[in-house]
TORTOR-320974 format. One record per residue (C-alpha): residue number from 0; residue in one letter; x, z, y. Coordinates in Angstrom, 3 decimals. Example, Ala and Ser with C-alpha at 12.3 -4.5 7.8 and 13.67 -1.06 7.14 Angstrom:
ATOM   num   residuo         xx         zz         yy
ATOM     0         A     12.300      7.800     -4.500
ATOM     1         S     13.670      7.140     -1.060
This chain:
ATOM   num   residuo         xx         zz         yy
ATOM     0         M      0.000      0.000      0.000
ATOM     1         V      1.551     -1.146      3.290
ATOM     2         K      1.215      1.785      5.687
ATOM     3         G      3.389      0.591      8.572
ATOM     4         V      4.491     -2.600     10.293
ATOM     5         Y      7.752     -2.792     12.226
ATOM     6         I      8.383     -5.761     14.564
ATOM     7         H     11.883     -6.424     15.856
ATOM     8         I     12.293     -8.026     19.277
ATOM     9         P     15.958     -9.119     19.477
ATOM    10         F     16.070     -9.900     23.204
ATOM    11         C     17.935     -7.850     25.813
ATOM    12         G     18.838     -8.244     29.468
ATOM    13         I     22.307     -6.890     28.649
ATOM    14         K     23.965     -5.625     25.479
ATOM    15         C     24.763     -1.907     25.711
ATOM    16         P     28.323     -1.104     24.565
ATOM    17         Y     27.172      1.457     21.972
ATOM    18         C     24.297     -0.581     20.486
ATOM    19         D     24.517     -1.486     16.792
ATOM    20         F     21.112     -3.185     16.575
ATOM    21         V     20.730     -6.943     16.381
ATOM    22         S     20.021     -8.110     19.904
ATOM    23         T     21.037    -10.919     22.207
ATOM    24         P     20.800    -11.421     25.995
ATOM    25         V     17.864    -13.875     26.195
ATOM    26         E     15.291    -13.880     28.985
ATOM    27         D     14.004    -17.456     28.519
ATOM    28         K     10.193    -17.090     28.338
ATOM    29         N      9.760    -20.169     26.136
ATOM    30         I     12.213    -18.836     23.550
ATOM    31         Q     10.349    -15.528     23.617
ATOM    32         K      6.940    -17.181     23.130
ATOM    33         D      8.195    -19.295     20.239
ATOM    34         Y      9.664    -16.216     18.591
ATOM    35         I      6.361    -14.306     18.790
ATOM    36         K      4.552    -17.265     17.235
ATOM    37         N      7.112    -17.234     14.434
ATOM    38         I      6.578    -13.492     13.907
ATOM    39         L      2.924    -14.281     13.208
ATOM    40         K      3.898    -17.118     10.877
ATOM    41         E      6.124    -14.721      8.961
ATOM    42         F      3.311    -12.179      8.820
ATOM    43         D      1.057    -14.790      7.201
ATOM    44         L      3.568    -15.058      4.349
ATOM    45         Y      2.710    -11.454      3.401
ATOM    46         I     -1.035    -11.631      3.926
ATOM    47         D     -1.661    -11.183      0.176
ATOM    48         K     -0.240     -7.629      0.270
ATOM    49         N     -2.469     -4.565      0.260
ATOM    50         F     -2.565     -3.271      3.863
ATOM    51         S     -3.871      0.021      5.156
ATOM    52         V     -1.890      0.197      8.381
ATOM    53         E     -1.413      3.586     10.020
ATOM    54         S      1.248      2.537     12.497
ATOM    55         I      2.726     -0.492     14.210
ATOM    56         Y      6.087     -0.149     15.950
ATOM    57         I      7.563     -2.802     18.246
ATOM    58         G     11.275     -2.120     18.707
ATOM    59         G     14.443     -3.918     19.609
ATOM    60         G     16.311     -5.072     21.536
ATOM    61         T     14.057     -4.693     24.524
ATOM    62         P     10.372     -5.412     23.825
ATOM    63         S      9.549     -4.773     27.491
ATOM    64         L     11.391     -7.993     28.411
ATOM    65         L      8.278     -9.699     27.037
ATOM    66         S      5.217    -10.022     29.224
ATOM    67         P      2.617     -7.406     28.177
ATOM    68         D      0.178    -10.252     27.456
ATOM    69         L      2.552    -11.547     24.798
ATOM    70         I      2.711     -8.126     23.133
ATOM    71         V     -1.087     -7.882     23.244
ATOM    72         F     -1.335    -11.364     21.681
ATOM    73         L      0.929    -10.187     18.857
ATOM    74         I     -0.963     -6.955     18.164
ATOM    75         E     -4.393     -8.556     18.346
ATOM    76         N     -3.477    -11.308     15.896
ATOM    77         I     -2.075     -8.841     13.379
ATOM    78         S     -5.108     -6.579     13.743
ATOM    79         K     -7.467     -9.476     12.977
ATOM    80         K     -5.805    -10.268      9.666
ATOM    81         V     -5.363     -6.963      7.844
ATOM    82         S     -6.915     -3.548      7.441
ATOM    83         I     -5.932     -1.238     10.305
ATOM    84         N     -6.831      2.465     10.244
ATOM    85         T     -9.419      3.667     12.758
ATOM    86         K     -6.854      5.396     14.957
ATOM    87         P     -3.456      3.795     14.319
ATOM    88         E     -0.302      4.764     16.183
ATOM    89         I      0.923      1.672     18.048
ATOM    90         T      4.297      2.087     19.750
ATOM    91         V      6.228     -0.183     22.113
ATOM    92         E      9.811      0.520     23.171
ATOM    93         V     10.372     -0.006     26.891
ATOM    94         N     13.308      0.030     29.257
ATOM    95         P     12.779      2.166     32.379
ATOM    96         E     13.252     -0.749     34.779
ATOM    97         N     10.649     -3.109     33.260
ATOM    98         Y      6.975     -2.097     33.019
ATOM    99         R      4.812     -0.410     35.640
ATOM   100         F      1.136      0.568     35.979
ATOM   101         A     -0.431     -2.904     35.672
ATOM   102         D      1.652     -3.674     32.583
ATOM   103         F      0.822     -0.389     30.887
ATOM   104         K     -2.861     -0.856     31.705
ATOM   105         I     -2.833     -4.149     29.806
ATOM   106         L     -1.137     -2.475     26.833
ATOM   107         K     -3.522      0.489     26.859
ATOM   108         E     -6.619     -1.706     26.907
ATOM   109         S     -5.350     -3.547     23.821
ATOM   110         G     -5.028     -0.328     21.799
ATOM   111         I     -1.333      0.441     22.311
ATOM   112         N     -1.187      4.229     22.592
ATOM   113         R      2.468      5.225     22.458
ATOM   114         I      5.614      4.183     24.320
ATOM   115         S      9.234      5.068     23.724
ATOM   116         V     11.395      4.959     26.839
ATOM   117         G     15.122      4.194     26.605
ATOM   118         S     15.995      6.791     29.227
ATOM   119         Q     19.256      8.049     27.578
ATOM   120         S     20.139     10.447     30.438
ATOM   121         F     19.082     11.622     33.905
ATOM   122         L     22.675     11.927     35.128
ATOM   123         E     24.066      8.906     36.955
ATOM   124         K     27.570      9.382     35.513
ATOM   125         N     26.190      9.346     31.961
ATOM   126         L     24.155      6.205     32.590
ATOM   127         K     27.237      4.493     33.990
ATOM   128         A     29.329      5.564     30.989
ATOM   129         L     26.652      4.174     28.654
ATOM   130         G     26.439      0.859     30.476
ATOM   131         R     22.805      1.395     31.482
ATOM   132         K     21.433     -0.354     34.561
ATOM   133         H     18.391      1.802     35.318
ATOM   134         T     18.290      4.910     37.515
ATOM   135         P     16.771      8.346     36.811
ATOM   136         E     14.028      7.443     39.307
ATOM   137         D     13.127      4.428     37.136
ATOM   138         V     12.387      6.772     34.223
ATOM   139         I     10.154      8.949     36.375
ATOM   140         K      8.263      5.877     37.630
ATOM   141         T      7.834      4.592     34.066
ATOM   142         V      6.400      7.875     32.813
ATOM   143         D      4.111      8.209     35.830
ATOM   144         S      2.876      4.618     35.476
ATOM   145         A      2.140      4.996     31.759
ATOM   146         L      0.250      8.245     32.290
ATOM   147         K     -1.845      6.747     35.077
ATOM   148         A     -2.669      3.835     32.769
ATOM   149         G     -3.923      6.291     30.146
ATOM   150         I     -0.965      6.330     27.723
ATOM   151         E     -0.131      9.999     27.228
ATOM   152         N      1.908      9.794     24.005
ATOM   153         I      5.344      9.182     25.518
ATOM   154         N      8.773      9.576     23.948
ATOM   155         L     12.009      9.791     25.915
ATOM   156         D     15.328      8.916     24.259
ATOM   157         M     18.382     11.025     25.034
ATOM   158         I     22.028     10.410     24.130
ATOM   159         Y     24.503     13.287     23.969
ATOM   160         G     28.152     13.559     22.999
ATOM   161         I     29.288     11.301     25.838
ATOM   162         S     32.944     11.430     26.835
ATOM   163         G     33.475     14.145     29.455
ATOM   164         Q     29.981     15.594     29.032
ATOM   165         S     29.811     19.388     29.337
ATOM   166         L     27.196     21.865     28.142
ATOM   167         S     26.249     22.306     31.796
ATOM   168         D     25.650     18.547     32.092
ATOM   169         L     23.518     18.629     28.974
ATOM   170         E     21.452     21.521     30.291
ATOM   171         K     20.784     19.579     33.511
ATOM   172         D     19.556     16.681     31.376
ATOM   173         L     17.321     18.928     29.293
ATOM   174         K     15.814     20.437     32.430
ATOM   175         A     15.009     16.946     33.743
ATOM   176         Y     13.561     15.770     30.426
ATOM   177         T     11.293     18.780     29.999
ATOM   178         S     10.116     18.639     33.615
ATOM   179         L      8.179     15.478     32.765
ATOM   180         P      4.795     15.579     30.981
ATOM   181         V      5.953     13.833     27.797
ATOM   182         K      5.067     14.651     24.189
ATOM   183         H      8.199     13.684     22.282
ATOM   184         I     11.971     13.670     22.807
ATOM   185         S     14.524     11.930     20.588
ATOM   186         A     18.115     13.125     21.034
ATOM   187         Y     20.822     11.015     19.414
ATOM   188         M     24.501     11.834     19.153
ATOM   189         L     26.587      8.982     20.587
ATOM   190         T     28.084      7.098     17.648
ATOM   191         A     30.998      4.652     17.898
ATOM   192         Y     29.877      1.965     15.452
ATOM   193         E     32.805     -0.091     14.245
ATOM   194         D     32.063     -3.527     15.693
ATOM   195         T     30.548     -2.435     19.000
ATOM   196         P     32.519     -2.464     22.283
ATOM   197         L     32.396      1.348     22.226
ATOM   198         G     33.690      1.459     18.663
ATOM   199         I     36.581     -0.820     19.571
ATOM   200         K     37.494      1.357     22.592
ATOM   201         V     37.456      4.512     20.462
ATOM   202         K     39.634      2.862     17.813
ATOM   203         K     42.156      1.832     20.482
ATOM   204         G     42.178      5.329     21.950
ATOM   205         D     40.597      4.208     25.222
ATOM   206         Y     37.502      6.409     24.790
ATOM   207         S     37.404      9.954     23.413
ATOM   208         L     34.311     11.441     21.800
ATOM   209         P     33.786     15.241     21.992
ATOM   210         E     35.249     17.541     19.342
ATOM   211         E     33.007     18.695     16.490
ATOM   212         D     32.702     22.269     17.820
ATOM   213         L     31.380     21.025     21.158
ATOM   214         L     28.961     18.646     19.413
ATOM   215         L     27.612     21.561     17.373
ATOM   216         D     27.138     23.612     20.545
ATOM   217         M     25.357     20.644     22.132
ATOM   218         F     22.979     20.272     19.192
ATOM   219         K     22.203     23.994     19.196
ATOM   220         L     21.561     23.916     22.945
ATOM   221         I     19.187     20.964     22.593
ATOM   222         D     17.331     22.573     19.686
ATOM   223         E     16.972     25.990     21.325
ATOM   224         Y     16.106     24.639     24.774
ATOM   225         L     13.435     22.263     23.485
ATOM   226         E     11.917     24.893     21.182
ATOM   227         K     11.459     27.170     24.210
ATOM   228         K      9.622     24.310     25.926
ATOM   229         S      7.288     23.867     22.896
ATOM   230         F      9.038     20.792     21.511
ATOM   231         H      9.466     21.496     17.803
ATOM   232         R     12.149     19.750     15.767
ATOM   233         Y     10.759     18.004     12.680
ATOM   234         E     13.730     15.702     11.961
ATOM   235         I     17.446     15.701     12.745
ATOM   236         S     17.023     13.824     16.036
ATOM   237         N     13.363     14.325     16.922
ATOM   238         W     11.343     17.007     18.707
ATOM   239         A      7.615     16.844     19.464
ATOM   240         K      4.754     18.819     20.911
ATOM   241         D      2.189     19.874     18.303
ATOM   242         G      0.292     16.860     16.965
ATOM   243         Y      2.698     14.283     18.382
ATOM   244         H      5.166     13.636     15.563
ATOM   245         C      6.083      9.952     15.341
ATOM   246         R      3.878      8.808     12.474
ATOM   247         H      5.791      5.558     12.063
ATOM   248         N      9.203      7.139     11.558
ATOM   249         L      7.718      9.666      9.139
ATOM   250         L      6.734      6.721      6.939
ATOM   251         Y     10.433      5.883      6.564
ATOM   252         W     11.561      9.434      5.916
ATOM   253         E      8.762     10.112      3.421
ATOM   254         G      9.385      6.893      1.464
ATOM   255         K      6.089      5.117      2.234
ATOM   256         E      5.751      1.327      2.100
ATOM   257         F      6.246     -0.694      5.284
ATOM   258         L      6.692     -4.315      6.295
ATOM   259         G      9.369     -5.389      8.763
ATOM   260         L      8.944     -8.607     10.733
ATOM   261         G     11.492    -10.515     12.790
ATOM   262         V     15.244    -10.975     12.907
ATOM   263         S     17.173     -8.278     10.953
ATOM   264         A     13.991     -6.334     10.091
ATOM   265         W     13.931     -4.388      6.820
ATOM   266         S     10.941     -3.758      4.548
ATOM   267         Y     10.108     -1.586      1.567
ATOM   268         L      7.420     -3.022     -0.696
ATOM   269         N      6.661     -2.689     -4.410
ATOM   270         G      9.843     -0.767     -5.131
ATOM   271         V     12.087     -3.309     -3.404
ATOM   272         R     13.955     -2.874     -0.123
ATOM   273         F     14.739     -6.183      1.565
ATOM   274         G     16.110     -7.378      4.883
ATOM   275         N     15.741    -10.470      7.029
ATOM   276         T     18.510    -12.708      8.297
ATOM   277         K     20.350    -11.491     11.402
ATOM   278         S     20.499    -15.023     12.826
ATOM   279         L     17.746    -16.030     15.260
ATOM   280         V     18.407    -19.731     14.553
ATOM   281         I     18.163    -19.297     10.772
ATOM   282         Y     15.116    -17.048     11.138
ATOM   283         N     13.209    -19.635     13.174
ATOM   284         K     14.143    -22.469     10.797
ATOM   285         M     13.080    -20.621      7.653
ATOM   286         V      9.778    -19.365      9.047
ATOM   287         N      8.878    -22.817     10.383
ATOM   288         K      9.453    -24.186      6.867
ATOM   289         G      7.090    -21.579      5.450
ATOM   290         E      9.914    -19.590      3.849
ATOM   291         K     10.379    -15.846      3.989
ATOM   292         P     13.557    -15.277      6.071
ATOM   293         V     14.921    -12.695      3.628
ATOM   294         E     18.668    -12.550      2.937
ATOM   295         F     19.099     -9.135      1.318
ATOM   296         Y     17.240     -7.740     -1.711
ATOM   297         D     17.748     -4.253     -3.120
ATOM   298         P     15.430     -3.282     -6.011
ATOM   299         I     15.109      0.504     -6.041
ATOM   300         T     15.443      2.080     -9.496
ATOM   301         P     13.854      5.477    -10.246
ATOM   302         E     17.309      7.083     -9.922
ATOM   303         E     17.929      5.388     -6.564
ATOM   304         K     14.480      6.517     -5.437
ATOM   305         R     15.441     10.098     -6.285
ATOM   306         K     18.646      9.743     -4.267
ATOM   307         E     16.698      8.361     -1.304
ATOM   308         K     14.345     11.348     -1.436
ATOM   309         I     17.406     13.589     -1.094
ATOM   310         F     19.093     11.600      1.679
ATOM   311         L     15.938     11.024      3.738
ATOM   312         G     14.376     14.399      2.980
ATOM   313         L     17.401     16.297      4.245
ATOM   314         R     16.832     14.687      7.632
ATOM   315         L     13.518     16.527      7.894
ATOM   316         K     13.314     20.113      9.077
ATOM   317         K     11.255     21.009      6.000
ATOM   318         G     14.135     19.822      3.780
ATOM   319         I     13.791     18.883      0.107
ATOM   320         E     12.442     20.509     -3.036
ATOM   321         L     15.195     22.452     -4.775
ATOM   322         D     14.255     20.832     -8.098
ATOM   323         L     15.624     17.506     -6.799
ATOM   324         V     19.163     18.923     -6.817
ATOM   325         R     19.084     21.469     -9.664
ATOM   326         E     21.952     19.663    -11.393
ATOM   327         K     24.089     20.258     -8.275
ATOM   328         I     23.228     23.932     -7.996
ATOM   329         D     26.873     25.032     -7.707
ATOM   330         F     27.350     22.802     -4.664
ATOM   331         V     24.035     24.033     -3.260
ATOM   332         K     25.259     27.646     -3.568
ATOM   333         Q     28.527     26.646     -1.876
ATOM   334         I     26.907     25.081      1.194
ATOM   335         V     24.507     28.020      1.486
ATOM   336         E     27.448     30.451      1.430
ATOM   337         E     29.247     28.325      4.038
ATOM   338         G     26.227     28.465      6.346
ATOM   339         L     25.536     24.736      6.078
ATOM   340         A     22.150     25.153      4.403
ATOM   341         Q     19.434     27.666      3.582
ATOM   342         I     16.892     27.984      0.797
ATOM   343         K     13.374     28.517      2.151
ATOM   344         N     10.241     28.521     -0.022
ATOM   345         N     12.182     26.880     -2.867
ATOM   346         R     13.352     24.092     -0.551
ATOM   347         L     16.880     23.222      0.609
ATOM   348         V     17.070     23.048      4.403
ATOM   349         L     20.120     22.175      6.497
ATOM   350         T     21.280     24.481      9.277
ATOM   351         P     22.577     23.035     12.590
ATOM   352         E     26.102     23.272     11.146
ATOM   353         G     24.940     21.340      8.091
ATOM   354         I     23.205     18.693     10.147
ATOM   355         L     26.533     17.674     11.717
ATOM   356         V     27.933     16.978      8.230
ATOM   357         S     24.678     15.811      6.662
ATOM   358         N     26.150     12.549      5.409
ATOM   359         Y     28.820     14.484      3.491
ATOM   360         I     26.251     16.885      2.034
ATOM   361         S     23.940     14.034      1.006
ATOM   362         S     26.769     12.138     -0.659
ATOM   363         M     27.763     15.216     -2.676
ATOM   364         L     24.187     15.852     -3.765
ATOM   365         I     23.490     12.287     -4.867
């Protein structure tokens, strides 16, 4: 049963130096329109699947480079063809400098009820270091415009672990974030992916990321500060007010079926994980020939499914059932003794210290 649909928009005004997603600087409206038409053609290739859609997520790239009418056209055409739940969560990622009241009003009237704003920071020096072009005032205007248009479910993205960032800087950011009437905050540690401009600078020694002890202090500060402001952590990087967890992302972490559409999008259907081509040219050619633009197939065996439950489940604050890792009980006892994990209600839950080394813990458990 297909519970979620993810749509990847690969267009950006600029490519951020830390970004590892497939995106390209394209603002040509004709190219954008043709791509949306091809998304719908690709969707038709899966129309025989059993859909009961709880969430649709339009990410990127920068979806807000598209005109809101084009996004509405996309959502309406998908909604006509498959079963959509009565009250689905429909999210669009936006950059702070793009949409304003009239744009959000168009989205709201079409049923879009959640936006995720790529705010990253409210400090000018951080935005400059991250290569962002918007200002803190742009974020405030975006939130205000969306609220006035009737979209109250708003997420703000935050990046921490920036070179030169202090705990005092981070606290200033947290104060700014929580001063706005938003329902969800995602806080991501800056990661130097290998082939990104940032990754290359770090490898050359031209950019220094904070030490692990400072990163741990930053995570603890974020977690404690947001909890005091009634944002409750439910996943490693996500905090929400009660009732505003991101339903789409929970589908991934809980192993539900979803369909990904567009360049580089991944899907999980019928026990198989598969991914589309990363080439826009190849994607368009294949879809126009009536072919699924899939380049990567990964059938998930029962053992691999068990491993995924461990890896994805440890991301969640509720952790995983202890029975999943009984055979690794000695390692479990070790990480509990080291303060990296706790056992609560017969579940293994990572502590903040464990979260920073979660990849290591997952690899040892699986």
